[in-house]
Structures are given as structure tokens and as C-alpha cells.
VOTOR-506330 format. One line per field, with one value per atom (N, C-alpha, C): atom name; x, y, z; residue in three letters. Coordinates in steps of 0.2 Angstrom, whole numbers, always signed. Example, Ala and Ser with C-alpha at 12.3 -4.5 7.8 and 13.67 -1.06 7.14 Angstrom:
// VOTOR-506330
rokol <- (N CA C N CA C)
xx <- (+66 +62 +66 +64 +68 +64)
yy <- (-28 -22 -16 -11 -5 +0)
zz <- (+39 +39 +39 +35 +36 +39)
zaza <- (ALA ALA ALA SER SER SER)
//
This chain:
// VOTOR-506330
rokol <- (N CA C N CA C N CA C N CA C N CA C N CA C N CA C N CA C N CA C N CA C N CA C N CA C N CA C N CA C N CA C N CA C N CA C N CA C N CA C N CA C N CA C N CA C N CA C N CA C N CA C N CA C N CA C N CA C N CA C N CA C N CA C N CA C N CA C N CA C N CA C N CA C N CA C N CA C N CA C N CA C N CA C N CA C N CA C N CA C N CA C N CA C N CA C N CA C N CA C N CA C N CA C N CA C N CA C N CA C N CA C N CA C N CA C N CA C N CA C N CA C N CA C N CA C N CA C N CA C N CA C N CA C N CA C N CA C N CA C N CA C N CA C N CA C N CA C N CA C N CA C N CA C N CA C N CA C N CA C N CA C N CA C N CA C N CA C N CA C N CA C N CA C N CA C N CA C N CA C N CA C N CA C N CA C N CA C N CA C N CA C N CA C N CA C N CA C N CA C N CA C N CA C N CA C N CA C N CA C N CA C N CA C N CA C N CA C N CA C N CA C N CA C N CA C N CA C N CA C N CA C N CA C N CA C N CA C N CA C N CA C N CA C N CA C N CA C N CA C N CA C N CA C N CA C N CA C N CA C N CA C N CA C N CA C N CA C N CA C N CA C N CA C N CA C N CA C N CA C N CA C N CA C N CA C N CA C N CA C N CA C N CA C N CA C N CA C N CA C N CA C N CA C N CA C N CA C N CA C N CA C N CA C N CA C N CA C N CA C N CA C N CA C N CA C N CA C N CA C N CA C N CA C N CA C N CA C N CA C N CA C N CA C N CA C N CA C N CA C N CA C N CA C N CA C N CA C N CA C N CA C N CA C N CA C N CA C N CA C N CA C N CA C N CA C N CA C N CA C N CA C N CA C N CA C N CA C N CA C N CA C N CA C N CA C N CA C N CA C N CA C N CA C N CA C N CA C N CA C N CA C N CA C N CA C N CA C N CA C N CA C N CA C N CA C N CA C N CA C N CA C N CA C N CA C N CA C N CA C N CA C N CA C N CA C N CA C N CA C N CA C N CA C N CA C N CA C N CA C N CA C N CA C N CA C N CA C N CA C N CA C N CA C N CA C N CA C N CA C N CA C N CA C N CA C N CA C N CA C N CA C N CA C N CA C N CA C N CA C N CA C N CA C N CA C N CA C N CA C N CA C N CA C N CA C N CA C N CA C N CA C N CA C N CA C N CA C N CA C N CA C)
xx <- (+5 +0 +4 +11 +14 +15 +15 +17 +11 +4 +0 +0 +2 +4 +9 +13 +18 +14 +10 +6 +2 -2 -6 -2 +3 +7 +10 +11 +14 +8 +1 -4 -8 -3 -6 -4 -7 -4 +1 +3 +11 +15 +11 +14 +16 +14 +15 +20 +23 +30 +36 +42 +47 +50 +56 +58 +62 +65 +68 +63 +57 +54 +50 +48 +46 +49 +57 +62 +63 +61 +62 +57 +51 +45 +45 +47 +48 +52 +58 +64 +59 +54 +50 +45 +43 +37 +40 +47 +50 +52 +55 +56 +50 +45 +38 +36 +37 +37 +40 +48 +51 +51 +49 +48 +41 +36 +30 +32 +36 +38 +42 +46 +50 +45 +41 +36 +31 +30 +26 +31 +36 +41 +42 +43 +44 +39 +32 +27 +28 +29 +29 +34 +40 +44 +42 +39 +38 +33 +27 +21 +22 +27 +26 +26 +29 +29 +26 +22 +18 +14 +11 +7 +10 +18 +21 +23 +20 +20 +23 +28 +31 +25 +29 +23 +19 +18 +12 +5 +1 -5 -11 -17 -21 -21 -18 -18 -12 -7 -2 -4 -10 -13 -19 -21 -24 -21 -15 -11 -8 -7 -4 -10 -15 -21 -26 -27 -32 -29 -24 -22 -24 -21 -24 -23 -29 -29 -33 -28 -31 -28 -33 -32 -28 -24 -21 -26 -24 -29 -31 -25 -25 -30 -29 -33 -41 -41 -49 -52 -49 -51 -53 -48 -50 -55 -57 -61 -69 -68 -75 -75 -73 -75 -73 -66 -62 -56 -55 -58 -64 -68 -74 -72 -74 -73 -67 -63 -57 -59 -55 -57 -56 -59 -60 -53 -50 -44 -38 -38 -34 -34 -41 -41 -39 -41 -40 -31 -28 -22 -18 -22 -19 -19 -26 -28 -23 -22 -17 -10 -8 -1 -1 -6 -7 -8 -11 -10 -4 +2 +8 +11 +17 +22 +27 +27 +33 +30 +26 +23 +29 +34 +39 +43 +44 +49 +45 +38 +35 +33 +34 +30 +32 +38 +40 +44 +42 +45 +45 +52 +52 +49 +49 +47 +39 +36 +29 +26 +31 +30 +25 +21 +15 +11 +10 +7 +9 +15 +17 +14 +13 +9 +10 +17 +19 +16 +17 +13 +5 +2 -5 -7 -5 -6 -4 +2 +3 -2 -5 -10 -17 -18 -26 -28 -22 -22 -20 -15 -10 -15 -21 -25 -27 -28 -30 -25 -20 -15 -9 -8 -1 -1 +4 +7 +3 +3 +1 -7 -10 -18 -21 -16 -18 -21 -21 -23 -29 -30 -38 -43 -39 -43 -42 -37 -35 -35 -37 -37 -30 -26 -19 -16 -16 -13 -9 -3 +1 +3 +2 +4 +10 +14 +19 +24 +27 +33 +32 +37 +35 +35 +39 +40 +32 +27 +21 +16 +18 +13 +14 +21 +22 +18 +16 +12 +5 +3 -5 -5 -1 -2 -1 +2 +3 -1 -5 -9 -5 -9 -6 -10 -4 -9 -3 -5 -2 -6 -1 -6 -5 -9 -9 -3 -1 +4 +2 +6 +3 +1 -5 -9 -5 +1 +6 +9 +12 +14 +11 +2 -1 -3 -4 -3 +2 +7 +13 +14 +11 +10 +6 +0 -5 -3 +0 +3 +7 +12 +17 +15 +11 +8 +2 -2 -7 -5 -1 +3 +7 +10 +14 +11 +6 +3 -2 -5 -11 -6 +0 +3 +5 +7 +9 +3 -2 -8 -10 -9 -11 -6 +1 +5 +2 +2 +0 -7 -11 -19 -18 -14 -13 -10 -4 -1 -6 -9 -13 -19 -21 -26 -23 -16 -13 -12 -14 -12 -17 -16 -20 -26 -24 -29 -34 -33 -38 -45 -44 -49 -53 -51 -54 -61 -67 -73 -71 -68 -68 -61 -57 -51 -52 -55 -56 -60 -65 -70 -65 -59 -56 -51 -50 -44 -47 -56 -60 -59 -61 -63 -56 -50 -44 -42 -44 -43 -49 -54 -60 -56 -55 -52 -46 -42 -37 -38 -43 -44 -49 -53 -58 -54 -50 -45 -41 -39 -33 -36 -42 -47 -48 -51 -54 -49 -43 -38 -36 -32 -31 -37 -42 -47 -48 -48 -48 -43 -38 -33 -35 -38 -41 -47 -53 -57 -57 -54 -51 -49 -45 -44 -48 -56 -60 -65 -65 -70 -66 -64 -59 -61 -68 -70 -67 -65 -62 -56 -53 -46 -47 -53 -53 -54 -58 -57 -50 -45 -38 -35 -37 -33 -37 -44 -47 -45 -46 -45 -38 -34 -25 -25 -27 -28 -28 -36 -38 -33 -30 -25 -20 -16 -10 -11 -17 -18 -19 -23 -25 -19 -15 -7 -4 -4 +2 -1 -8 -11 -10 -11 -10 -3 +2 +8 +11 +9 +9 +6 +1 -2 +1 +4 +7 +13 +18 +24 +22 +17 +15 +14 +10 +9 +16 +20 +27 +30 +32 +34 +31 +24 +19 +18 +15 +12 +6 +2 -6 -5 -10 -12 -15 -14 -17 -25 -28 -35 -37 -43 -46 -48 -47 -48 -54)
yy <- (-6 +0 +5 +5 +11 +15 +10 +12 +17 +17 +19 +27 +30 +38 +40 +35 +37 +36 +31 +30 +36 +38 +43 +50 +50 +57 +57 +50 +50 +52 +51 +52 +60 +64 +71 +74 +79 +82 +82 +82 +81 +88 +93 +100 +101 +97 +99 +95 +90 +87 +92 +89 +93 +94 +98 +99 +93 +89 +83 +79 +78 +72 +74 +81 +83 +82 +84 +83 +76 +72 +65 +62 +64 +62 +64 +70 +73 +71 +67 +63 +57 +54 +49 +49 +54 +57 +59 +61 +63 +56 +52 +45 +41 +44 +40 +44 +50 +54 +51 +49 +48 +41 +37 +29 +30 +34 +33 +36 +42 +44 +39 +36 +30 +25 +23 +17 +19 +24 +26 +28 +30 +29 +22 +18 +10 +7 +9 +6 +9 +15 +18 +13 +12 +8 +1 -2 -9 -10 -6 -7 -4 +2 +6 +0 -5 -8 -16 -15 -21 -23 -18 -20 -20 -20 -21 -15 -10 -4 +2 +6 +12 +16 +19 +23 +19 +22 +20 +22 +17 +18 +12 +14 +9 +2 +2 -5 -8 -5 -8 -11 -7 -11 -18 -16 -21 -27 -27 -31 -36 -32 -35 -39 -37 -40 -45 -43 -46 -49 -47 -49 -46 -45 -41 -47 -48 -52 -48 -44 -39 -40 -40 -42 -35 -35 -30 -26 -19 -14 -12 -14 -14 -20 -25 -31 -29 -26 -25 -21 -15 -11 -13 -18 -22 -25 -29 -34 -30 -23 -20 -14 -16 -13 -7 -5 +0 +0 +4 +9 +8 +11 +10 +11 +7 +5 +4 +0 -4 -10 -11 -16 -22 -28 -34 -37 -38 -41 -38 -31 -28 -29 -29 -30 -37 -42 -50 -50 -46 -47 -45 -39 -37 -40 -43 -48 -57 -57 -63 -62 -55 -53 -53 -51 -51 -57 -63 -69 -74 -70 -74 -73 -77 -75 -71 -67 -64 -57 -55 -47 -41 -42 -38 -38 -45 -47 -45 -46 -45 -38 -33 -27 -24 -23 -20 -25 -31 -36 -34 -34 -33 -36 -42 -47 -47 -43 -44 -37 -32 -27 -23 -20 -16 -18 -26 -29 -30 -26 -27 -23 -25 -20 -14 -13 -6 -1 -5 -1 +0 -5 -6 -1 -1 +5 +12 +13 +20 +22 +17 +19 +18 +16 +16 +19 +20 +21 +29 +31 +36 +43 +42 +49 +52 +47 +49 +47 +44 +42 +44 +50 +52 +58 +59 +62 +70 +74 +79 +81 +75 +74 +69 +66 +59 +62 +68 +70 +72 +74 +78 +71 +67 +62 +56 +53 +47 +44 +48 +47 +47 +51 +52 +47 +42 +35 +36 +39 +39 +31 +30 +24 +24 +29 +31 +28 +25 +21 +14 +10 +4 +5 +10 +12 +13 +16 +19 +12 +7 +3 -3 -4 -10 -9 -3 -2 -4 -5 -7 -14 -17 -23 -31 -29 -35 -36 -42 -44 -44 -43 -42 -48 -52 -56 -57 -54 -53 -56 -62 -65 -62 -61 -59 -60 -58 -61 -69 -72 -78 -78 -83 -82 -82 -86 -87 -80 -77 -71 -66 -66 -62 -61 -70 -69 -66 -67 -65 -57 -55 -47 -44 -49 -46 -46 -52 -53 -48 -45 -41 -34 -31 -25 -24 -29 -29 -27 -30 -30 -24 -22 -17 -10 -9 -4 -2 -8 -7 -5 -6 -5 +3 +5 +12 +17 +14 +18 +20 +15 +14 +19 +20 +23 +32 +32 +39 +41 +37 +38 +42 +36 +38 +44 +45 +53 +58 +57 +63 +65 +60 +60 +62 +63 +65 +73 +76 +82 +88 +94 +97 +100 +100 +103 +98 +91 +87 +88 +92 +94 +98 +103 +109 +107 +110 +108 +108 +113 +112 +108 +108 +104 +96 +96 +88 +84 +88 +85 +83 +86 +85 +80 +79 +73 +68 +69 +63 +61 +64 +63 +59 +61 +59 +52 +52 +45 +39 +41 +37 +35 +40 +38 +33 +34 +31 +24 +22 +15 +12 +16 +12 +13 +17 +16 +11 +10 +3 -3 -4 -9 -12 -6 -7 -8 -6 -7 -13 -16 -22 -28 -26 -33 -32 -27 -27 -30 -31 -34 -42 -45 -50 -52 -47 -46 -45 -40 -39 -45 -49 -56 -58 -59 -62 -56 -50 -44 -38 -39 -32 -26 -24 -18 -15 -19 -18 -15 -14 -11 -4 -1 +6 +7 +2 +3 +3 -2 -1 +6 +9 +15 +20 +22 +27 +26 +19 +17 +19 +19 +17 +25 +27 +37 +40 +38 +40 +39 +32 +30 +33 +34 +38 +46 +49 +56 +57 +53 +53 +53 +47 +47 +53 +56 +61 +66 +68 +73 +74 +67 +67 +67 +65 +67 +73 +76 +84 +88 +85 +89 +87 +81 +80 +83 +84 +87 +95 +97 +105 +105 +101 +101 +100 +97 +95 +101 +106 +112 +118 +116 +121 +126 +126 +129 +130 +126 +128 +130 +135 +137 +131 +132 +127 +129 +122 +121 +121 +124 +124 +117 +115 +108 +107)
zz <- (+0 +0 +0 +2 +1 -4 -10 -17 -20 -16 -19 -19 -14 -15 -21 -22 -27 -34 -35 -41 -43 -37 -37 -39 -37 -39 -45 -48 -55 -60 -58 -63 -62 -60 -59 -65 -67 -73 -75 -81 -82 -82 -83 -82 -74 -70 -63 -60 -65 -63 -64 -60 -61 -67 -68 -75 -78 -73 -75 -78 -73 -76 -84 -84 -91 -96 -95 -100 -103 -97 -98 -103 -100 -104 -111 -112 -118 -122 -120 -124 -126 -122 -125 -130 -129 -134 -140 -141 -146 -151 -146 -149 -152 -149 -152 -158 -159 -165 -171 -170 -173 -177 -170 -173 -178 -176 -180 -186 -188 -195 -198 -195 -198 -200 -197 -198 -205 -204 -210 -217 -215 -223 -224 -219 -220 -225 -222 -226 -233 -233 -241 -244 -243 -246 -246 -242 -242 -246 -248 -252 -258 -259 -266 -272 -272 -279 -279 -274 -273 -277 -282 -287 -294 -293 -299 -303 -300 -304 -299 -301 -297 -294 -288 -284 -280 -274 -270 -271 -272 -274 -269 -270 -267 -269 -276 -278 -275 -271 -268 -262 -259 -252 -255 -260 -263 -266 -268 -270 -264 -257 -252 -249 -248 -244 -248 -254 -258 -265 -266 -273 -279 -284 -290 -296 -300 -306 -311 -314 -318 -325 -331 -337 -341 -346 -348 -350 -350 -351 -358 -362 -370 -372 -371 -371 -370 -364 -362 -367 -368 -374 -380 -383 -389 -388 -383 -383 -381 -378 -378 -384 -390 -397 -395 -393 -393 -397 -401 -404 -409 -409 -413 -420 -423 -432 -434 -428 -430 -435 -439 -444 -439 -441 -438 -439 -444 -446 -440 -440 -436 -429 -426 -420 -419 -422 -422 -421 -426 -427 -419 -416 -410 -404 -404 -398 -399 -405 -406 -404 -404 -402 -394 -390 -383 -381 -384 -383 -382 -385 -386 -379 -378 -374 -376 -382 -386 -387 -381 -384 -385 -381 -382 -389 -389 -394 -402 -402 -408 -409 -404 -404 -411 -412 -419 -423 -423 -428 -434 -437 -445 -450 -448 -452 -454 -448 -450 -455 -455 -459 -457 -462 -460 -454 -454 -449 -442 -441 -433 -429 -423 -418 -417 -418 -418 -423 -431 -435 -435 -433 -432 -426 -421 -415 -418 -422 -424 -429 -434 -437 -436 -430 -429 -421 -418 -411 -409 -412 -411 -412 -416 -418 -411 -407 -400 -393 -396 -389 -392 -395 -397 -389 -388 -383 -383 -389 -388 -388 -389 -388 -384 -381 -377 -370 -368 -362 -363 -369 -370 -373 -377 -380 -378 -375 -374 -367 -362 -355 -352 -357 -355 -354 -360 -362 -368 -367 -374 -377 -383 -385 -391 -390 -396 -397 -391 -390 -385 -386 -382 -375 -373 -365 -364 -367 -367 -367 -372 -375 -369 -366 -361 -355 -353 -347 -349 -352 -354 -357 -360 -364 -358 -353 -349 -344 -343 -338 -330 -325 -319 -315 -313 -306 -299 -295 -289 -283 -280 -275 -269 -263 -258 -252 -247 -243 -240 -240 -237 -231 -229 -223 -216 -217 -210 -210 -214 -213 -212 -215 -212 -204 -202 -195 -191 -194 -191 -189 -196 -197 -190 -192 -185 -178 -177 -170 -168 -173 -171 -171 -176 -176 -171 -170 -165 -158 -156 -148 -149 -152 -151 -153 -159 -158 -154 -151 -146 -139 -139 -132 -134 -139 -141 -140 -142 -141 -134 -131 -123 -121 -122 -118 -119 -128 -129 -126 -126 -124 -116 -113 -106 -104 -107 -106 -107 -113 -116 -110 -107 -102 -96 -95 -90 -90 -97 -98 -96 -92 -89 -93 -100 -105 -106 -106 -106 -102 -96 -92 -93 -99 -102 -106 -105 -108 -116 -118 -125 -128 -126 -128 -126 -121 -119 -123 -127 -132 -139 -139 -145 -143 -137 -135 -135 -133 -134 -140 -145 -152 -155 -153 -156 -153 -145 -143 -145 -148 -151 -158 -162 -168 -169 -164 -162 -161 -157 -155 -160 -163 -166 -174 -175 -181 -181 -176 -176 -176 -173 -174 -181 -185 -190 -196 -195 -198 -198 -193 -192 -195 -192 -194 -201 -204 -212 -216 -213 -216 -218 -213 -214 -218 -217 -221 -228 -230 -236 -241 -237 -242 -245 -242 -247 -249 -246 -248 -251 -256 -259 -257 -256 -254 -248 -244 -238 -239 -245 -244 -243 -244 -244 -236 -231 -224 -222 -224 -223 -224 -228 -229 -224 -225 -221 -214 -211 -204 -202 -207 -204 -205 -209 -209 -202 -201 -195 -188 -188 -183 -183 -188 -189 -189 -190 -189 -182 -178 -172 -167 -170 -166 -165 -171 -173 -168 -169 -165 -157 -156 -147 -144 -149 -147 -147 -153 -152 -146 -145 -139 -132 -132 -126 -126 -132 -131 -130 -132 -130 -123 -120 -113 -109 -111 -107 -107 -112 -112 -111 -109 -107 -111 -117 -121 -120 -117 -115 -108 -106 -99 -97 -89 -85 -85 -85 -86 -79 -77 -71 -68 -63 -60 -59)
zaza <- (UNK UNK UNK UNK UNK UNK UNK UNK UNK UNK UNK UNK UNK UNK UNK UNK UNK UNK UNK UNK UNK UNK UNK UNK UNK UNK UNK UNK UNK UNK UNK UNK UNK UNK UNK UNK UNK UNK UNK UNK UNK UNK UNK UNK UNK UNK UNK UNK UNK UNK UNK UNK UNK UNK UNK UNK UNK UNK UNK UNK UNK UNK UNK UNK UNK UNK UNK UNK UNK UNK UNK UNK UNK UNK UNK UNK UNK UNK UNK UNK UNK UNK UNK UNK UNK UNK UNK UNK UNK UNK UNK UNK UNK UNK UNK UNK UNK UNK UNK UNK UNK UNK UNK UNK UNK UNK UNK UNK UNK UNK UNK UNK UNK UNK UNK UNK UNK UNK UNK UNK UNK UNK UNK UNK UNK UNK UNK UNK UNK UNK UNK UNK UNK UNK UNK UNK UNK UNK UNK UNK UNK UNK UNK UNK UNK UNK UNK UNK UNK UNK UNK UNK UNK UNK UNK UNK UNK UNK UNK UNK UNK UNK UNK UNK UNK UNK UNK UNK UNK UNK UNK UNK UNK UNK UNK UNK UNK UNK UNK UNK UNK UNK UNK UNK UNK UNK UNK UNK UNK UNK UNK UNK UNK UNK UNK UNK UNK UNK UNK UNK UNK UNK UNK UNK UNK UNK UNK UNK UNK UNK UNK UNK UNK UNK UNK UNK UNK UNK UNK UNK UNK UNK UNK UNK UNK UNK UNK UNK UNK UNK UNK UNK UNK UNK UNK UNK UNK UNK UNK UNK UNK UNK UNK UNK UNK UNK UNK UNK UNK UNK UNK UNK UNK UNK UNK UNK UNK UNK UNK UNK UNK UNK UNK UNK UNK UNK UNK UNK UNK UNK UNK UNK UNK UNK UNK UNK UNK UNK UNK UNK UNK UNK UNK UNK UNK UNK UNK UNK UNK UNK UNK UNK UNK UNK UNK UNK UNK UNK UNK UNK UNK UNK UNK UNK UNK UNK UNK UNK UNK UNK UNK UNK UNK UNK UNK UNK UNK UNK UNK UNK UNK UNK UNK UNK UNK UNK UNK UNK UNK UNK UNK UNK UNK UNK UNK UNK UNK UNK UNK UNK UNK UNK UNK UNK UNK UNK UNK UNK UNK UNK UNK UNK UNK UNK UNK UNK UNK UNK UNK UNK UNK UNK UNK UNK UNK UNK UNK UNK UNK UNK UNK UNK UNK UNK UNK UNK UNK UNK UNK UNK UNK UNK UNK UNK UNK UNK UNK UNK UNK UNK UNK UNK UNK UNK UNK UNK UNK UNK UNK UNK UNK UNK UNK UNK UNK UNK UNK UNK UNK UNK UNK UNK UNK UNK UNK UNK UNK UNK UNK UNK UNK UNK UNK UNK UNK UNK UNK UNK UNK UNK UNK UNK UNK UNK UNK UNK UNK UNK UNK UNK UNK UNK UNK UNK UNK UNK UNK UNK UNK UNK UNK UNK UNK UNK UNK UNK UNK UNK UNK UNK UNK UNK UNK UNK UNK UNK UNK UNK UNK UNK UNK UNK UNK UNK UNK UNK UNK UNK UNK UNK UNK UNK UNK UNK UNK UNK UNK UNK UNK UNK UNK UNK UNK UNK UNK UNK UNK UNK UNK UNK UNK UNK UNK UNK UNK UNK UNK UNK UNK UNK UNK UNK UNK UNK UNK UNK UNK UNK UNK UNK UNK UNK UNK UNK UNK UNK UNK UNK UNK UNK UNK UNK UNK UNK UNK UNK UNK UNK UNK UNK UNK UNK UNK UNK UNK UNK UNK UNK UNK UNK UNK UNK UNK UNK UNK UNK UNK UNK UNK UNK UNK UNK UNK UNK UNK UNK UNK UNK UNK UNK UNK UNK UNK UNK UNK UNK UNK UNK UNK UNK UNK UNK UNK UNK UNK UNK UNK UNK UNK UNK UNK UNK UNK UNK UNK UNK UNK UNK UNK UNK UNK UNK UNK UNK UNK UNK UNK UNK UNK UNK UNK UNK UNK UNK UNK UNK UNK UNK UNK UNK UNK UNK UNK UNK UNK UNK UNK UNK UNK UNK UNK UNK UNK UNK UNK UNK UNK UNK UNK UNK UNK UNK UNK UNK UNK UNK UNK UNK UNK UNK UNK UNK UNK UNK UNK UNK UNK UNK UNK UNK UNK UNK UNK UNK UNK UNK UNK UNK UNK UNK UNK UNK UNK UNK UNK UNK UNK UNK UNK UNK UNK UNK UNK UNK UNK UNK UNK UNK UNK UNK UNK UNK UNK UNK UNK UNK UNK UNK UNK UNK UNK UNK UNK UNK UNK UNK UNK UNK UNK UNK UNK UNK UNK UNK UNK UNK UNK UNK UNK UNK UNK UNK UNK UNK UNK UNK UNK UNK UNK UNK UNK UNK UNK UNK UNK UNK UNK UNK UNK UNK UNK UNK UNK UNK UNK UNK UNK UNK UNK UNK UNK UNK UNK UNK UNK UNK UNK UNK UNK UNK UNK UNK UNK UNK UNK UNK UNK UNK UNK UNK UNK UNK UNK UNK UNK UNK UNK UNK UNK UNK UNK UNK UNK UNK UNK UNK UNK UNK UNK UNK UNK UNK UNK UNK UNK)
//
């Protein structure tokens, strides 16, 4: 029972502690902030090429948790009667080309002459898909050179992470992030401004966003495996979690350096 007064003393508003204690806590909070920033950077690097294309997009998240099985955009367009009025022999020749395993090799095959895919695309597609007009007429998809064409002629099949890897990732992140959130939330509730009527509602909203966001984010990793639409829940819930954690950390740091006036008890 002798330790109870010490525990109660520790839980008083952070600004009421000595300078040395506040400096120590401020160091811990800054390390949390640096770790949070590093984890976001790591997430970007880890997922940015998951969909086999450069840059971080929602397809990277979809590829990781649901997988991607997308036919080539060029093939889909041809099968959907685009462009209108394309001669059937030309359409069939292009589809036959896409069905081979030598798409790159045969793109500008000299042996095919005017029937090479490069020539057929130049003659039938570049009225709308040349760079100078693609933005207005071709949905900003130029098809003038192989570097352009190769982006739309290959199908993509990306399997999600193996279930065992997902379980390990859940085990690691669920426990560590929940513990981190618990520390940050506890510190935020020990701030004097958390008692002020206006600010306390903001703190309450951030705490709710943090806990609910983390729950929905991690739960959706598993749900997305069978329901692709939940990939948007991962993105939105993860955004709420990360934003609320950053804001709570910032408020705690402000309390420790006494940027807020003392709230009435």
C-alpha cells in the first residue's frame, strides 16, 4: 500500500512534474514521434511496388491484402470494341499478339512489316493516343513508343501475402501498436488541458479515432482477403489511426513544454 501515493502522484497533470521529469517524458514522446515517422516511411517503401508498378497507390494495398488479377488494359479495350470502327482483322491481329508469350519481342518485329503491332497501333490508335492529344482524347494514355505501350499490354496477377505471414504481421502489429496507443492515450489523459471543456472533447475524439481506427485497420487486413472493398477501410481507418496518434503526440509535447495554459480543476 505504500506505493499507492507514488502512483497517484505520477498520475497528476504532466505539467505539474519537475523539469527533469518533463524533459525525460518529452524525450520519450519525441522518440515515439520519430518511430511513427519512420514506420510510415517504411510502409511506403515496403508497399510502393507491391502491385508491380512504381509509386504508392491503393493498388499496392489491394495487392498485399487481397491480390490483383487484372487483364491487360489494352486487351480489355480491344475486347470492348475500342476503338470504334477498327477493322476486325486488325483487332484480331492485336489480340492474337497479346495472347502470345512474345509480346515485347514481336512489338516491332520487322518480319511482320506493316502488320507489326507497332505499325498497327501507330495507324489506328495514335490519333487519340499521341502525347500531344492523349490528355484530351486518350485518357492521358500515350501509345507512341514501347515504353508507353508496355504499361498497358501485360496482365497482372499478384497474390496476397501468405496467410502465415499475415498472422505473424497481425501478431506483431496488434500487440505493439495497441501498447503504443495505450501509452500515448494515457499520457494525453494526464495533460491538464484534457480537463478543459473545449479541448477535452477534441482529445476524446482523437482517442476514439485512434482506438477505432486501429481496430478497423487490423481487422480489415483479414476481411479484405475475401472482400476486396474493405481495402478502402484499411486506407481510411489507417489514416484516422495515424493522424490521431500524431495529434495526440503533438498535444502531449506541447503540454510538457507548457504551451497550454493550466486548465481549471
